[in-house]
N, C-alpha and C positions, 0 to 999 in steps of 0.2 A: 593342288589337290592334296588333302590330308594323308591318304594312304601311301602316297608316293614320296614322302619326304625321305631324303637320303642324307642324313646328318649323323656324324659320329660324335659321341661324347655329349656333354651338357648336363644340366641339372636333372634331378629326379622328376618324374612325371606322375600324375595321379589320374589313371584311367577311371571310367565310370565303375562304380560298384554299389551294392545295396547300401542305403543310408544307415542302416543299423550297424554296419561294420565300424563306423567311426564314433559310435555312442559310447560313453563311459570309459574312454581310454585313459590310461594313466598319463599324467603330465599335460592334460588338456589338449587343445588343438582340435583337429578333426580332419576329415578327408575332403579337401577342396578339389573337386574334379577339374582336371586341366581342360583348357579350351584350345581351339585352333589346331594347328598341325601336331602339336605335342600330344594331343589326346590319343593319337593313333601310333605312337612310337612303340618299338619292340618292348616286351615286358622286362627285358634286361634293365631298362631305365626306370622301372616302377619303384616308387618310394617304398621302403621297407622299414617297419618299426615293430619290435616284439609285441607291444601292447596294442598294435593296430595292424593286423595282418591284411594283406591283399588276398581276398578270398580265393581268387583263381589260382594263386600260387599254391595254396594248400590243396586245392582240388586236384591239381595236376602234378603233385609230388615234388614241388620245389623243395630243395633241402633247406634246413634251418640255417640261418647265418651265424649261429652261435658256435658251430663246430665245422671243421673241414670234412668234406666227404670225398672219397676217391671215386665213387660211382654213385650216380643218382638212382634212387629207387624208382621203379616203374610199375604202375598198376593200370588196370582197365576196369573202371567202375561205372555203374549206372549214373552216378552223380556227374561224372565227366561228360557223358552223352547229354544229360539234361542241361548242363552248363553250356555246351556248344549250341544246343537248340534254343535256349531261352535267355541267355545272358545278353544284356543290352550291348556290351562291348563287342561281342561277336557279330551281332546284327549290324551295328554301326560300321564295323570294319568291313563286313561283307558288302554293305551298300557302297562304301567308298571303292572297294574293288570292282563292283559292278559299274560304277560311274567311270572309273579308270579304264576298264575294258572297253567301254563305249567310245573312248577317245583313241583307241589303238588302231593302227593300220595293219594290213596284211591278211585280212580275211579271218574267218572263224577259227581255222586250225591254228593260225599264228597267234591269235588272241588267247586261245585255250592254252597253248604252250607257254606264252608269256605269263599268264595268270598262275599256272602251275609253278613256273620258275620263281615268281614273286613270292609265293606262299612257302615253297619248300626249298628254295635256294639251289635247285638242280632241275635240269630239264626232265620232262616225263619220258619214260620209255614208250615203245609203240603201243603196248597194252594199256598203259595209263592214259596215253593220248586218246586212244579209241574210247575208253571209259568216260573221259571228260567230254568228248564230242557227243557221245550217245546221251549222256546225262543232260548236257546243254540242250540238245534237240528235243529230248523228251520234255524238259521243263518249258521250253519255248512253246511247244505244241499245247501243253496244258494251259499256259497263260493265254495263248491265242484263242483256244476253244472256250475259255471262260471256266474251265474246271477249277482253276485256282485264281485268286485275285492278285494281280501283279503289283498294284500300287502299295498295299500294306507291306509287302516284302521289299520292294525297291525304294519306297519313299518318293519324295518329290525330287525331280531332277530333269536334266536335259535328255532329249532323244526319246525314241520309242520305249514306252514303259514295259512292254512285254520282253523286248530284248534286254533291257536293263535288269529286269527281274530275273531273267534266265541266267545272265552273267552273275548277278548277285547270288543266286542259288549255287552256281558253279563255283564261285569263290568260297562259299560256305563249305561245299564239298571238298575243295582243295585243303581248307583248314583242317578238316577232319581226317584227311588221308593218313 
């Protein structure tokens, strides 16, 4: 499964980004979106070229590779929230997390803990665990009642679409934490 690849090193990858980002770049070429498991690698492995920036890096304050920086700038802007809500990369990654969550054993609490750990590389504290569980149950109830449509969020896949959509939404929430 794509979201769970645990590989260190390797060549640069090209995650999805708007087609317009590769147009008119100096030196030709273009942005050839990666396929398969590499599509979901950490952004640390994302290809970087001055004349063809990866839009998400700029949105989330990635430093320029032209100079060394001792400390990374941090901001909190509406564009960041809109990117998390609307960017194809985050939706696809959240879907893969939802699919991954559906394969996990150990009950809902264990799955929420593993999902949080996968996204933030640390276990949740008790408050965060409760927030994740409350969010998951709220989303599951919305999908089961038909207040929200599960398949557009979860996409096609194995298992109960309502549970998969609730885990997909929970993975999205963990990304935003």
